[in-house]
DOSE-807614 format. One record per residue: residue number from 1; x, y, z of N, C-alpha, C, O, CB in turn. Coordinates in pm, 1 decimal, padded with zeros to 6 digits. Each point is the difference from the previous one (the first is absolute). Glycine has a CB too. Example, Ala and Ser with C-alpha at 12.3 -4.5 7.8 and 13.67 -1.06 7.14 Angstrom:
2
   nr      n.xx      n.yy      n.zz     ca.xx     ca.yy     ca.zz      c.xx      c.yy      c.zz      o.xx      o.yy      o.zz     cb.xx     cb.yy     cb.zz
    1   01319.0  -00569.0   00780.0  -00089.0   00119.0   00000.0   00090.0   00120.0   00000.0   00103.6  -00001.9   00066.5  -00292.8  -00115.4   00058.1
    2   00154.2   00222.3  -00196.6   00082.0   00119.0   00006.0  -00077.0   00109.0   00073.0   00050.9   00110.8   00016.9   00067.5  -00173.6  -00231.4
% end
This chain:
80
   nr      n.xx      n.yy      n.zz     ca.xx     ca.yy     ca.zz      c.xx      c.yy      c.zz      o.xx      o.yy      o.zz     cb.xx     cb.yy     cb.zz
    1   03766.7  -04605.4  -24507.9   00081.1  -00068.1   00098.1  -00088.7  -00097.8   00077.7  -00107.5   00036.8   00047.3   00265.2   00162.5  -00029.9
    2  -00112.2  -00322.1  -00005.1  -00071.2  -00100.5   00075.5   00052.6  -00002.1   00142.8   00120.7  -00008.8   00022.6  -00159.4  -00127.5  -00231.4
    3  -00052.6   00144.6   00304.5   00038.2   00002.2   00140.5   00035.6  -00142.3   00045.4  -00074.1  -00095.1  -00025.0  -00076.2   00296.6   00067.1
    4   00263.8  -00213.5   00024.1   00045.7  -00128.3   00055.1  -00045.4  -00008.6   00144.9   00055.6   00067.2   00086.9   00146.1  -00073.6  -00242.6
    5  -00302.3  -00075.8   00182.0  -00056.3  -00012.2   00133.6   00082.5  -00093.8   00086.7   00059.1  -00096.2  -00049.1  -00285.1   00141.1  -00045.2
    6   00229.3  -00016.0   00222.1   00066.8  -00087.7   00094.9  -00079.7  -00128.6   00016.5  -00122.1  -00001.3  -00015.6   00220.2   00200.1   00134.8
    7  -00027.1  -00307.1  -00087.3  -00065.6  -00126.8   00031.0  -00088.1   00020.7   00123.8   00029.8   00086.0   00082.9   00163.8  -00221.3  -00183.0
    8  -00300.9   00058.2   00113.3  -00092.0   00011.7   00112.2   00070.1  -00017.4   00134.8  -00038.7   00061.9   00099.2  -00142.1  -00146.7  -00247.6
    9   00282.8   00001.5   00151.4   00067.7  -00032.8   00124.4   00114.4   00095.4   00036.8   00060.4  -00014.8   00106.3  -00122.1  -00219.1  -00152.0
   10   00091.8   00331.0  -00040.5   00107.0   00094.1   00029.6  -00033.6   00076.3   00128.8  -00110.0   00053.5   00013.5   00165.1  -00031.6  -00261.2
   11   00038.5  -00017.0   00341.0  -00022.0   00067.4   00125.9   00052.6   00142.1  -00005.7   00099.2   00029.2  -00066.9  -00086.3  -00247.8   00186.1
   12  -00082.2   00307.1  -00046.9   00036.7   00141.3   00008.2  -00003.6   00045.0   00144.4  -00079.2  -00050.0   00079.9  -00011.3   00091.9  -00310.3
   13   00177.1   00052.9   00263.5  -00012.2   00072.9   00126.1  -00078.8   00125.4  -00034.1   00037.9   00075.1  -00089.8   00183.2  -00166.7   00189.4
   14  -00328.3   00114.1  -00029.6  -00088.0   00113.9  -00024.7   00009.1   00092.8   00120.6  -00013.1  -00043.4   00114.4  -00144.3  -00095.4  -00260.6
   15   00179.7   00265.6   00119.4  -00001.4   00101.0   00105.4  -00102.1   00105.3  -00041.2   00011.4   00061.6  -00106.0   00234.0  -00103.5   00170.1
   16  -00345.2   00061.3   00021.4  -00100.8   00101.8  -00022.2   00005.2   00093.0   00120.8  -00036.0  -00039.0   00111.1  -00113.1  -00116.8  -00252.1
   17   00193.5   00277.3   00118.6   00021.5   00095.7   00108.2   00086.4  -00066.2   00109.3   00117.4  -00026.3  -00026.0  -00341.0   00141.8  -00024.5
   18   00172.9  -00142.8   00167.8   00080.3  -00056.4   00109.2  -00017.4  -00149.5   00017.1   00058.2  -00057.2   00092.2  -00075.2   00274.5   00019.2
   19  -00058.9  -00281.7  -00194.2  -00025.1  -00144.8   00013.4   00078.0  -00074.6  -00106.6   00010.7   00046.4  -00113.6  -00241.0  -00004.1   00208.8
   20   00285.8  -00159.7  -00058.6   00067.8  -00082.0  -00098.4  -00038.9  -00145.2   00019.8  -00028.5  -00043.6   00111.6   00219.6   00206.2  -00121.9
   21  -00191.9  -00237.0  -00099.4  -00036.2  -00140.9   00001.5   00047.7  -00062.8  -00129.8   00046.3   00069.6  -00090.4  -00247.6  -00026.0   00238.9
   22   00189.8  -00175.3  -00157.1   00035.9  -00073.0  -00120.4  -00124.6  -00052.0  -00066.5  -00094.3  -00039.8   00068.5   00315.0  -00023.0   00029.4
   23  -00223.8   00061.9  -00228.6  -00113.9  -00051.7  -00076.7   00050.0  -00051.1  -00133.1   00103.3   00044.4  -00050.2  -00262.4   00115.7   00162.8
   24   00084.8  -00254.1  -00169.8   00031.7  -00048.2  -00134.5  -00068.9   00086.2  -00103.0  -00090.3   00077.2   00032.4   00118.0  -00310.3   00053.2
   25   00015.1   00219.8  -00210.2  -00064.9   00074.5  -00107.4  -00149.0  -00032.6  -00005.7  -00082.7   00089.2  -00018.9   00298.2  -00087.7  -00110.3
   26  -00249.4  -00129.1   00145.5  -00140.8  -00040.1  -00005.1  -00079.9   00062.1   00114.6  -00113.1   00044.2  -00020.6   00181.0  -00258.9  -00089.3
   27  -00011.1   00218.3   00228.8  -00068.5   00063.9   00113.7  -00023.6   00147.6  -00028.0  -00107.1   00052.3   00030.6   00212.7  -00216.6   00127.2
   28  -00007.3   00231.9  -00215.4  -00016.5   00141.5  -00032.2  -00109.2   00016.7  -00104.7  -00083.0   00090.2   00012.1   00325.0  -00045.9   00042.5
   29  -00244.0  -00128.1  -00156.2  -00102.9   00010.4  -00104.7  -00139.9  -00028.6   00055.0  -00098.0   00058.3  -00046.3   00269.2  -00126.6  -00123.6
   30  -00180.6  -00021.9   00269.0  -00130.3  -00034.6   00058.3  -00044.5   00099.1   00107.7  -00116.5  -00000.2   00039.7   00166.4  -00238.8  -00088.3
   31   00039.4   00321.2   00094.7  -00031.3   00094.4   00107.1   00065.0  -00045.1   00129.4  -00021.5  -00112.8   00044.3  -00195.6   00171.7  -00155.2
   32   00295.0   00026.8   00170.8   00076.1  -00037.3   00117.5  -00073.4   00019.2   00130.2   00047.7  -00043.6   00104.8   00150.2   00100.9  -00231.2
   33  -00311.3   00006.1   00122.5  -00073.2   00024.3   00124.3  -00137.3   00057.3  -00030.3  -00049.2  -00007.8  -00112.6   00265.1   00045.7   00235.0
   34  -00276.7   00019.8  -00019.6  -00136.2   00050.4  -00011.2  -00007.0   00147.7  -00040.7  -00108.7   00051.1  -00027.1   00044.3  -00218.2   00198.5
   35   00177.2   00235.2  -00175.8   00001.0   00143.0  -00032.7   00022.8   00021.6  -00148.3   00108.5  -00027.0  -00051.5  -00023.6   00078.5   00280.4
   36  -00186.1  -00003.3  -00296.5   00006.5   00022.5  -00144.4   00118.0   00083.0  -00045.8   00069.1  -00039.2  -00094.0  -00311.1   00021.7   00094.9
   37   00267.7   00132.8   00063.3   00113.2   00082.1  -00042.2   00134.1  -00072.4   00010.2   00086.0   00017.1  -00086.4  -00215.4   00180.7   00158.6
   38   00147.9  -00278.0   00032.0   00124.5  -00077.1   00013.7   00013.2  -00103.2  -00110.9   00107.8  -00017.1  -00056.8  -00115.3   00050.9   00304.5
   39  -00100.9  -00101.9  -00278.3   00000.3  -00098.3  -00107.9   00030.9   00066.0  -00133.8   00082.5  -00049.5  -00076.8  -00248.1  -00088.8   00203.8
   40   00099.5   00249.6  -00154.5   00021.2   00070.5  -00126.6   00142.0   00055.4  -00010.3   00062.1  -00008.1  -00105.9  -00305.6   00066.3   00101.3
   41   00294.4  -00002.6   00112.6   00135.0   00057.3  -00001.3   00104.7  -00108.1  -00022.2   00094.3   00019.9  -00076.5  -00170.6   00162.5   00230.1
   42   00060.6  -00297.3  -00087.1   00096.5  -00108.2  -00015.2  -00007.1  -00059.8  -00139.7   00103.2  -00031.7  -00059.1  -00120.2  -00016.7   00303.8
   43  -00103.5   00032.5  -00298.0  -00015.0  -00051.5  -00135.6   00060.5   00097.4  -00102.7   00061.1  -00042.6  -00098.0  -00270.7  -00080.0   00169.6
   44   00192.2   00251.3  -00048.6   00058.8   00099.2  -00089.2   00152.6  -00006.1   00002.5   00064.7   00012.7  -00103.9  -00264.8   00133.2   00139.7
   45   00257.0  -00165.3   00082.5   00145.2  -00012.7   00012.6   00048.9  -00124.5  -00073.7   00101.4   00004.6  -00069.6  -00108.7   00114.1   00292.1
   46  -00065.2  -00230.6  -00207.2   00039.0  -00122.8  -00069.0  -00006.4   00019.6  -00152.1   00090.7  -00041.4  -00072.2  -00175.4  -00095.6   00267.5
   47  -00021.3   00199.3  -00242.5  -00014.3   00027.3  -00143.9   00113.5   00088.9  -00049.9   00056.2  -00025.3  -00106.6  -00305.7   00003.1   00127.2
   48   00283.1   00125.4   00054.9   00108.9   00090.9  -00039.7   00133.7  -00073.5  -00003.9   00080.7   00022.7  -00090.0  -00205.8   00170.6   00190.9
   49   00148.9  -00282.1  -00002.8   00126.1  -00076.0  -00000.6   00003.5  -00095.1  -00118.6   00104.1  -00014.4  -00064.1  -00090.0   00030.7   00315.0
   50  -00124.8  -00081.1  -00281.1  -00002.1  -00090.2  -00115.3   00022.7   00075.7  -00128.9   00069.0  -00049.3  -00089.3  -00223.7  -00101.6   00211.3
   51   00098.4   00268.8  -00133.2   00021.9   00080.8  -00120.3   00143.4   00046.3  -00011.2   00056.1   00003.6  -00109.5  -00291.7   00070.1   00120.0
   52   00295.6  -00038.3   00101.9   00141.1   00040.2   00002.2   00089.7  -00115.5  -00045.9   00092.0   00018.9  -00079.6  -00140.8   00143.0   00267.5
   53   00020.3  -00281.3  -00136.2   00081.6  -00117.3  -00034.5  -00025.8  -00050.2  -00141.2   00073.3  -00086.3  -00048.4  -00073.7   00024.8   00287.8
   54  -00099.8   00112.3  -00305.4  -00030.4  -00043.9  -00136.3   00076.6   00075.5  -00105.3  -00018.3  -00025.2  -00119.1  -00203.9  -00036.6   00197.7
   55   00307.3   00153.6  -00038.4   00082.0   00074.7  -00095.0   00101.2  -00092.0  -00066.1   00016.4  -00114.7   00041.6  -00046.1   00323.5   00094.3
   56   00096.8  -00159.8  -00237.1   00090.8  -00083.4  -00078.3   00144.3   00006.2   00049.0   00083.5  -00078.3  -00045.3  -00233.3   00113.2  -00148.2
   57   00180.5   00055.9   00284.5   00137.7   00014.7   00046.3   00030.1  -00083.4   00121.9  -00090.5  -00048.9   00067.6   00089.4   00275.5  -00159.6
   58   00128.8  -00242.4   00119.4   00044.0  -00076.5   00115.6  -00046.1   00065.8   00130.2  -00040.1  -00070.4   00092.7   00238.5  -00009.9  -00224.1
   59  -00193.7   00210.7   00140.3  -00039.8   00070.7   00121.6  -00147.6  -00024.3   00029.7  -00037.4  -00020.3   00115.5   00212.7   00195.7  -00158.6
   60  -00259.1  -00173.6  -00059.6  -00142.7  -00021.9   00022.8  -00023.2  -00140.9   00053.1  -00075.8  -00019.0   00095.0   00018.5   00182.6  -00278.1
   61   00122.2  -00262.0   00122.2  -00020.1  -00137.5   00041.9   00053.2  -00023.8   00139.4  -00050.3  -00087.2   00070.9   00062.7   00016.5  -00307.3
   62   00088.2   00146.0   00277.5   00063.3  -00017.9   00130.9  -00075.2   00070.4   00113.1   00033.3  -00019.9   00116.9   00184.1   00000.4  -00235.0
   63  -00318.2   00101.4   00085.9  -00072.7   00071.1   00104.3  -00057.2  -00099.9   00102.5  -00068.6  -00095.5  -00036.5   00012.3   00281.1  -00128.3
   64   00085.1  -00162.3   00289.9  -00043.2  -00094.2   00103.8  -00093.6   00064.4   00101.6  -00029.5  -00059.9   00103.4   00243.9  -00061.9  -00133.3
   65  -00261.1   00242.0   00001.9  -00093.3   00065.1   00089.3  -00046.9   00132.8  -00056.3   00051.6   00049.9  -00100.0   00058.1  -00162.6   00291.8
   66  -00209.6   00168.6  -00123.9  -00052.8   00128.6  -00042.5  -00059.1   00068.2   00122.7  -00048.9  -00066.8   00091.2   00001.1  -00017.6  -00327.8
   67   00052.0   00214.6   00238.7  -00060.0   00077.6   00108.1  -00071.4   00118.3  -00062.2   00044.9   00055.7  -00100.1   00133.5  -00127.3   00266.4
   68  -00289.1   00109.0  -00106.3  -00074.9   00113.7  -00049.8  -00125.0   00021.5   00081.8  -00018.4  -00060.5   00105.6   00107.9   00020.0  -00333.2
   69  -00174.4   00126.7   00178.0  -00125.3   00029.0   00069.0  -00115.7  -00033.6  -00092.1  -00012.2   00053.9  -00110.0   00121.3   00128.3   00247.0
   70  -00193.4  -00272.2  -00090.0  -00119.6  -00040.9  -00072.3  -00115.6   00007.6   00097.8   00015.8  -00034.3   00117.1   00114.5  -00117.4  -00276.0
   71  -00246.1   00196.1   00112.6  -00121.3   00008.8   00083.4   00027.0   00080.0   00128.5  -00062.0  -00024.7   00103.4  -00016.4  -00197.4  -00196.1
   72   00171.4   00317.8   00084.6   00032.8   00082.7   00114.1   00084.4  -00069.1   00106.2   00020.5   00055.2   00108.1  -00229.1   00062.3  -00153.1
   73   00257.7  -00237.3   00015.7   00083.2  -00075.7   00094.4   00140.7  -00013.9  -00052.2   00019.9  -00016.7  -00120.3  -00220.1  -00107.6   00198.9
   74   00298.8   00131.0   00009.8   00138.4  -00027.2  -00037.1   00019.5  -00149.2  -00002.4  -00022.8  -00067.6   00100.3   00103.3   00284.2  -00000.4
   75  -00038.5  -00269.2  -00213.6   00014.6  -00144.7  -00018.2   00140.9  -00028.9  -00051.8   00051.2   00067.0  -00089.7  -00300.7  -00094.3   00042.7
   76   00309.7  -00075.0   00107.2   00125.3  -00055.9  -00049.7  -00020.3  -00147.0  -00020.9  -00052.4  -00068.6   00087.8   00190.6   00242.2   00030.2
   77  -00098.0  -00223.8  -00232.6  -00017.0  -00141.7  -00034.4   00135.7  -00052.5  -00044.9   00057.1   00048.8  -00097.5  -00302.4  -00016.8   00029.9
   78   00296.3  -00131.2   00138.8   00130.9  -00059.5  -00031.2  -00013.6  -00147.0  -00027.1  -00071.9  -00070.3   00071.1   00184.6   00239.9   00069.8
   79  -00044.2  -00217.7  -00243.5   00003.7  -00143.3  -00026.4   00075.0  -00066.0   00115.2   00110.6   00041.8   00034.2  -00117.7  -00007.4  -00287.9
   80  -00052.1  -00136.4   00313.2   00062.0  -00063.6   00115.5   00076.5  -00123.9  -00042.5   00059.5  -00067.7   00083.9  -00241.5   00155.6   00063.7
% end
């Protein structure tokens, strides 16, 4: 299965525990801040969402967000 990556300019609403902000796919890939675990958790969420959307069914392609726990942090990532 080939992963369909988001365009660099795609915007996301990111929620990490009690903090929320907006970032582009490129910003997430480059690191959103100085905290390694936050960067890794957000990148993992983006990768998981891209893998979900790479499925062959309509439901997979329609996925517009993902929530889970990565690097010990609760992360929600929504396509904005």
